[in-house]
C-alpha positions as a Markdown table, in Angstrom:
| # | Residue | x | y | z |
|---|---|---|---|---|
| 1 | Met | -21.2 | 228.1 | 69.4 |
| 2 | Thr | -18.1 | 226.4 | 68.0 |
| 3 | Arg | -15.5 | 225.6 | 70.6 |
| 4 | Pro | -12.3 | 227.7 | 70.4 |
| 5 | Tyr | -9.3 | 225.8 | 69.2 |
| 6 | Ala | -5.6 | 226.1 | 68.4 |
| 7 | Glu | -3.3 | 223.7 | 66.6 |
| 8 | Val | 0.2 | 222.9 | 65.5 |
| 9 | Ile | 1.1 | 222.8 | 61.8 |
| 10 | Gly | 4.0 | 221.2 | 60.0 |
| 11 | Asp | 5.2 | 218.7 | 57.5 |
| 12 | Pro | 5.5 | 216.0 | 58.9 |
| 13 | Ile | 3.3 | 216.5 | 61.9 |
| 14 | Ala | 2.2 | 213.1 | 63.2 |
| 15 | His | 5.1 | 213.0 | 65.6 |
| 16 | Ser | 4.1 | 216.2 | 67.3 |
| 17 | Lys | 3.6 | 216.1 | 71.1 |
| 18 | Ser | 2.1 | 219.6 | 71.2 |
| 19 | Pro | -1.5 | 218.3 | 71.3 |
| 20 | Leu | -0.7 | 216.2 | 74.3 |
| 21 | Ile | 0.9 | 219.1 | 76.1 |
| 22 | His | -1.7 | 221.7 | 75.4 |
| 23 | Gly | -4.5 | 219.2 | 75.9 |
| 24 | Phe | -3.1 | 218.3 | 79.3 |
| 25 | Trp | -3.0 | 221.9 | 80.4 |
| 26 | Leu | -6.5 | 222.6 | 79.0 |
| 27 | Lys | -7.9 | 219.7 | 81.0 |
| 28 | Lys | -6.1 | 220.7 | 84.2 |
| 29 | Leu | -7.5 | 224.2 | 83.9 |
| 30 | Ser | -11.0 | 223.1 | 82.8 |
| 31 | Ile | -10.8 | 225.3 | 79.7 |
| 32 | Asp | -13.4 | 224.3 | 77.1 |
| 33 | Ala | -11.1 | 224.4 | 74.0 |
| 34 | Asp | -9.3 | 222.1 | 71.7 |
| 35 | Tyr | -5.7 | 221.8 | 70.5 |
| 36 | Arg | -5.0 | 219.6 | 67.4 |
| 37 | Ala | -2.2 | 218.8 | 64.9 |
| 38 | Thr | -2.8 | 219.7 | 61.3 |
| 39 | His | -0.7 | 218.5 | 58.4 |
| 40 | Val | 0.2 | 221.5 | 56.2 |
| 41 | Thr | 2.5 | 221.3 | 53.2 |
| 42 | Ala | 4.6 | 224.2 | 51.9 |
| 43 | Asp | 2.3 | 224.6 | 48.9 |
| 44 | Gly | -0.7 | 224.7 | 51.2 |
| 45 | Leu | 0.6 | 227.3 | 53.7 |
| 46 | Ala | -1.1 | 230.3 | 52.1 |
| 47 | Asp | -4.5 | 228.6 | 51.8 |
| 48 | Tyr | -4.2 | 227.3 | 55.4 |
| 49 | Phe | -3.8 | 230.8 | 56.8 |
| 50 | Ala | -6.5 | 232.2 | 54.6 |
| 51 | Asp | -8.9 | 229.5 | 55.8 |
| 52 | Arg | -8.1 | 230.0 | 59.5 |
| 53 | Arg | -8.3 | 233.8 | 59.2 |
| 54 | Ala | -12.0 | 233.3 | 58.3 |
| 55 | Asp | -12.7 | 230.9 | 61.2 |
| 56 | Pro | -13.6 | 232.9 | 64.4 |
| 57 | Ala | -13.1 | 229.8 | 66.6 |
| 58 | Trp | -9.4 | 229.6 | 65.7 |
| 59 | Arg | -7.1 | 231.1 | 68.3 |
| 60 | Gly | -3.8 | 230.6 | 66.5 |
| 61 | Cys | -1.2 | 227.9 | 65.9 |
| 62 | Asn | 2.2 | 226.7 | 66.7 |
| 63 | Val | 4.5 | 226.4 | 63.7 |
| 64 | Thr | 7.1 | 223.6 | 63.2 |
| 65 | Ile | 9.4 | 222.3 | 60.5 |
| 66 | Pro | 9.6 | 223.3 | 57.7 |
| 67 | His | 7.4 | 226.5 | 58.0 |
| 68 | Lys | 9.1 | 228.7 | 60.6 |
| 69 | Leu | 10.6 | 231.0 | 58.0 |
| 70 | Ala | 7.9 | 230.8 | 55.3 |
| 71 | Ala | 5.1 | 231.5 | 57.7 |
| 72 | Leu | 6.5 | 235.0 | 58.2 |
| 73 | Asp | 5.2 | 235.9 | 54.7 |
| 74 | His | 1.6 | 235.3 | 55.8 |
| 75 | Val | 1.3 | 237.2 | 59.1 |
| 76 | Glu | 1.9 | 240.6 | 60.6 |
| 77 | Asp | 5.3 | 241.1 | 62.2 |
| 78 | Arg | 4.5 | 243.6 | 64.9 |
| 79 | Gly | 7.5 | 242.5 | 67.1 |
| 80 | Asp | 10.0 | 242.8 | 64.3 |
| 81 | Val | 10.8 | 239.1 | 64.5 |
| 82 | Arg | 12.0 | 239.0 | 60.9 |
| 83 | Ala | 14.8 | 241.5 | 61.8 |
| 84 | Thr | 15.8 | 239.7 | 65.0 |
| 85 | Ile | 15.3 | 236.0 | 65.1 |
| 86 | Gly | 14.1 | 235.8 | 61.5 |
| 87 | Ala | 11.7 | 232.9 | 62.1 |
| 88 | Ile | 8.4 | 232.4 | 63.9 |
| 89 | Asn | 6.9 | 229.4 | 65.7 |
| 90 | Cys | 3.6 | 230.8 | 66.9 |
| 91 | Val | 0.8 | 232.7 | 65.2 |
| 92 | Leu | -1.9 | 234.5 | 67.1 |
| 93 | Arg | -5.3 | 236.0 | 66.2 |
| 94 | Asp | -5.9 | 239.7 | 67.0 |
| 95 | Gly | -9.3 | 240.4 | 65.5 |
| 96 | Asp | -8.9 | 239.9 | 61.8 |
| 97 | Ala | -5.1 | 240.1 | 62.0 |
| 98 | Leu | -2.7 | 237.2 | 62.3 |
| 99 | Ile | 0.4 | 238.1 | 64.4 |
| 100 | Gly | 3.6 | 236.1 | 64.2 |
| 101 | Thr | 5.9 | 235.6 | 67.2 |
| 102 | Asn | 8.6 | 233.2 | 68.5 |
| 103 | Thr | 8.6 | 231.3 | 71.7 |
| 104 | Asp | 11.5 | 229.0 | 70.8 |
| 105 | Ala | 14.2 | 231.3 | 72.1 |
| 106 | Gly | 12.7 | 231.4 | 75.6 |
| 107 | Gly | 11.8 | 227.7 | 75.6 |
| 108 | Phe | 15.4 | 226.8 | 74.6 |
| 109 | Tyr | 17.0 | 228.9 | 77.3 |
| 110 | Ala | 14.8 | 228.0 | 80.2 |
| 111 | Pro | 16.5 | 224.6 | 81.0 |
| 112 | Ile | 20.0 | 226.2 | 81.0 |
| 113 | Ala | 19.2 | 229.5 | 82.5 |
| 114 | Asp | 21.2 | 228.7 | 85.6 |
| 115 | Leu | 24.4 | 228.2 | 83.6 |
| 116 | Asp | 27.0 | 230.9 | 83.2 |
| 117 | Leu | 27.8 | 230.8 | 79.5 |
| 118 | Thr | 29.5 | 234.2 | 79.4 |
| 119 | Gly | 32.5 | 233.8 | 77.1 |
| 120 | Gln | 32.1 | 230.1 | 76.8 |
| 121 | Pro | 32.5 | 228.3 | 73.4 |
| 122 | Val | 29.4 | 226.8 | 71.9 |
| 123 | Val | 28.7 | 224.4 | 69.0 |
| 124 | Val | 25.4 | 224.6 | 67.2 |
| 125 | Val | 24.4 | 221.9 | 64.6 |
| 126 | Gly | 22.0 | 223.2 | 61.9 |
| 127 | Ala | 21.1 | 226.5 | 60.5 |
| 128 | Gly | 17.3 | 226.5 | 60.1 |
| 129 | Gly | 14.5 | 228.2 | 61.9 |
| 130 | Ala | 15.2 | 226.6 | 65.3 |
| 131 | Ala | 18.9 | 227.5 | 65.0 |
| 132 | Arg | 18.0 | 231.1 | 64.5 |
| 133 | Ala | 16.0 | 231.3 | 67.7 |
| 134 | Ile | 18.7 | 229.5 | 69.6 |
| 135 | Leu | 21.5 | 231.7 | 68.2 |
| 136 | Phe | 19.4 | 234.7 | 69.1 |
| 137 | Ala | 19.2 | 233.5 | 72.7 |
| 138 | Leu | 22.9 | 232.7 | 72.9 |
| 139 | Ser | 23.8 | 236.1 | 71.5 |
| 140 | Arg | 21.9 | 237.7 | 74.4 |
| 141 | Val | 23.8 | 235.9 | 77.1 |
| 142 | Gly | 27.3 | 236.8 | 75.8 |
| 143 | Val | 28.6 | 233.4 | 74.8 |
| 144 | Gly | 32.1 | 233.1 | 73.4 |
| 145 | Arg | 33.0 | 231.7 | 70.0 |
| 146 | Val | 30.2 | 229.8 | 68.3 |
| 147 | Thr | 30.9 | 227.0 | 65.8 |
| 148 | Ile | 28.0 | 226.2 | 63.4 |
| 149 | Leu | 28.1 | 222.8 | 61.8 |
| 150 | Asn | 25.8 | 222.6 | 58.8 |
| 151 | Arg | 25.5 | 221.0 | 55.4 |
| 152 | Ser | 26.0 | 224.5 | 53.9 |
| 153 | Pro | 28.7 | 226.4 | 55.8 |
| 154 | Leu | 27.8 | 229.6 | 53.9 |
| 155 | Lys | 24.4 | 229.5 | 55.5 |
| 156 | Gly | 26.0 | 229.0 | 58.9 |
| 157 | Ala | 28.4 | 232.0 | 58.3 |
| 158 | Ala | 25.4 | 234.2 | 57.4 |
| 159 | Leu | 23.8 | 233.3 | 60.7 |
| 160 | Leu | 26.9 | 234.2 | 62.7 |
| 161 | Ala | 26.9 | 237.6 | 61.0 |
| 162 | Thr | 23.2 | 238.1 | 61.5 |
| 163 | Phe | 23.5 | 237.6 | 65.3 |
| 164 | Gly | 26.8 | 239.4 | 65.7 |
| 165 | Leu | 28.5 | 236.2 | 66.9 |
| 166 | Lys | 32.2 | 235.4 | 66.5 |
| 167 | Gly | 33.1 | 231.9 | 65.4 |
| 168 | Asp | 33.3 | 229.5 | 62.5 |
| 169 | Ala | 30.9 | 227.9 | 60.1 |
| 170 | Leu | 32.0 | 224.4 | 59.1 |
| 171 | Pro | 30.6 | 221.4 | 57.3 |
| 172 | Leu | 28.9 | 218.6 | 59.2 |
| 173 | Ser | 31.9 | 216.4 | 58.5 |
| 174 | Ala | 34.3 | 218.7 | 60.4 |
| 175 | Lys | 35.9 | 217.7 | 63.6 |
| 176 | Leu | 34.0 | 218.9 | 66.7 |
| 177 | Pro | 35.9 | 221.6 | 68.6 |
| 178 | Ser | 36.0 | 221.8 | 72.4 |
| 179 | Ala | 32.9 | 223.5 | 73.7 |
| 180 | Ala | 31.0 | 224.1 | 77.0 |
| 181 | Leu | 27.7 | 223.5 | 75.2 |
| 182 | Leu | 26.7 | 221.5 | 72.1 |
| 183 | Val | 23.3 | 222.0 | 70.7 |
| 184 | Asn | 21.6 | 220.0 | 67.9 |
| 185 | Thr | 19.0 | 222.2 | 66.3 |
| 186 | Ser | 18.7 | 220.0 | 63.1 |
| 187 | Ala | 16.3 | 217.2 | 62.4 |
| 188 | Leu | 19.2 | 214.7 | 62.4 |
| 189 | Gly | 18.5 | 211.9 | 64.9 |
| 190 | Met | 14.7 | 212.4 | 64.5 |
| 191 | Thr | 12.7 | 209.3 | 63.8 |
| 192 | Gly | 12.9 | 208.7 | 60.0 |
| 193 | Gln | 16.1 | 210.9 | 59.7 |
| 194 | Pro | 19.7 | 209.8 | 59.6 |
| 195 | Pro | 21.5 | 210.0 | 63.0 |
| 196 | Leu | 23.7 | 212.9 | 63.9 |
| 197 | Asp | 27.1 | 211.1 | 64.0 |
| 198 | Leu | 29.6 | 213.2 | 65.9 |
| 199 | Asp | 32.8 | 212.2 | 67.8 |
| 200 | Leu | 32.3 | 213.8 | 71.2 |
| 201 | Thr | 35.8 | 213.2 | 72.3 |
| 202 | Pro | 36.9 | 216.8 | 72.0 |
| 203 | Leu | 34.2 | 218.0 | 74.6 |
| 204 | Pro | 35.5 | 218.6 | 78.1 |
| 205 | Asp | 34.0 | 216.4 | 80.9 |
| 206 | Asp | 31.8 | 219.3 | 82.2 |
| 207 | Ala | 30.3 | 220.0 | 78.7 |
| 208 | Ile | 26.5 | 219.9 | 78.2 |
| 209 | Val | 24.9 | 218.2 | 75.2 |
| 210 | Tyr | 21.5 | 219.6 | 74.3 |
| 211 | Asp | 19.4 | 217.9 | 71.6 |
| 212 | Ile | 16.1 | 219.7 | 70.6 |
| 213 | Val | 14.9 | 216.5 | 68.8 |
| 214 | Tyr | 12.2 | 214.8 | 71.0 |
| 215 | Ala | 11.1 | 211.9 | 68.8 |
| 216 | Pro | 12.8 | 209.8 | 69.9 |
| 217 | Leu | 13.5 | 211.4 | 73.2 |
| 218 | Glu | 16.8 | 209.6 | 73.7 |
| 219 | Thr | 18.5 | 210.3 | 70.5 |
| 220 | Pro | 21.8 | 208.7 | 69.4 |
| 221 | Leu | 23.6 | 212.0 | 70.2 |
| 222 | Leu | 22.2 | 212.0 | 73.8 |
| 223 | Gln | 23.1 | 208.3 | 74.2 |
| 224 | Ala | 26.6 | 209.0 | 73.1 |
| 225 | Ala | 26.8 | 211.9 | 75.5 |
| 226 | Ala | 25.5 | 209.9 | 78.4 |
| 227 | Ala | 28.0 | 207.1 | 77.6 |
| 228 | Arg | 30.7 | 209.7 | 78.1 |
| 229 | Gly | 29.2 | 210.8 | 81.4 |
| 230 | Leu | 28.2 | 214.3 | 80.0 |
| 231 | Asp | 25.2 | 216.1 | 81.3 |
| 232 | Thr | 22.3 | 216.2 | 78.7 |
| 233 | Val | 19.2 | 218.2 | 78.0 |
| 234 | Asp | 16.5 | 216.5 | 75.9 |
| 235 | Gly | 14.1 | 218.0 | 73.4 |
| 236 | Leu | 11.1 | 217.7 | 75.7 |
| 237 | Gln | 12.5 | 220.4 | 78.0 |
| 238 | Met | 12.6 | 222.9 | 75.2 |
| 239 | Leu | 9.3 | 221.7 | 73.8 |
| 240 | Val | 7.5 | 222.2 | 77.1 |
| 241 | Gly | 9.2 | 225.5 | 77.7 |
| 242 | Gln | 8.2 | 227.1 | 74.4 |
| 243 | Ala | 4.7 | 225.5 | 74.7 |
| 244 | Ala | 4.2 | 227.1 | 78.1 |
| 245 | Ile | 4.8 | 230.6 | 76.6 |
| 246 | Ala | 2.6 | 229.8 | 73.6 |
| 247 | Phe | -0.2 | 228.4 | 75.7 |
| 248 | Glu | -0.5 | 231.7 | 77.6 |
| 249 | Leu | -0.5 | 233.7 | 74.4 |
| 250 | Leu | -3.1 | 231.4 | 72.7 |
| 251 | Phe | -5.5 | 230.8 | 75.7 |
| 252 | Gly | -4.9 | 233.9 | 77.9 |
| 253 | Val | -3.8 | 232.0 | 81.0 |
| 254 | Ala | -0.5 | 230.5 | 82.2 |
| 255 | Pro | -0.2 | 226.7 | 82.3 |
| 256 | Pro | -1.0 | 225.1 | 85.7 |
| 257 | Glu | 1.9 | 224.8 | 88.2 |
| 258 | Gly | 3.1 | 221.8 | 90.0 |
| 259 | Cys | 2.3 | 219.1 | 87.4 |
| 260 | Asp | 5.5 | 219.0 | 85.4 |
| 261 | Asp | 6.3 | 215.5 | 86.4 |
| 262 | Glu | 2.9 | 214.3 | 85.5 |
| 263 | Leu | 3.1 | 215.9 | 82.1 |
| 264 | Arg | 6.5 | 214.4 | 81.4 |
| 265 | Ala | 5.3 | 211.0 | 82.4 |
| 266 | Leu | 2.4 | 211.4 | 79.9 |
| 267 | Leu | 4.8 | 212.4 | 77.2 |
| 268 | Thr | 7.2 | 209.6 | 77.7 |
| 269 | Gln | 4.9 | 206.7 | 78.2 |
């Protein structure tokens, strides 16, 4: 019998740490299954899902850049994700059906769940699939005005309207407003991408800077925030948080407890 497996798909995908995370948990729990990374282009997305639908060993996949929106067209949307977050990052098998869901919102919020963001101003950089999940989470905790910085301000304005958030949509070149939380949801700062060049001076001393990029782990944005003495949240925290939710969905058991430090050491070596 073929071993069950799951995977992460994207373009590019070589940088993904998801196989390390899921592989670590599978080994800890002595589960006889695999988790791998698979390069899938936009043109190959439909064929990918058709092939996997026919493979009984396939448990599902995580979905990363740039497929979080497009993958919705190839799966069932039983949780009405299209009408809420509008993007998926996880696909699960249910018999012959493929079900799309999103674990990014929960993964993003987990590291900052102890903060009281009620009525607080927030800045979000980017307006892609990850931004949608993050704005969804922020809308649920009652944040104040949200400023979206994006290459296309019109796209940012549409997202504010989608999630019922008050605020402004500005170009990336705009001056950073004061905010309690700054979140980079874009690929800027990722290995092979231009850095996210922001003047952090307008942020108050108790602001938090959160960068969901994890390759490199210490992005130029987080370096600049640390130099200013600001608290930071790196991309590994969201990555592991969303992966924990996905792991339980894919393999039917929660990740092992008490080994977060060991996992982080593995991911940062």
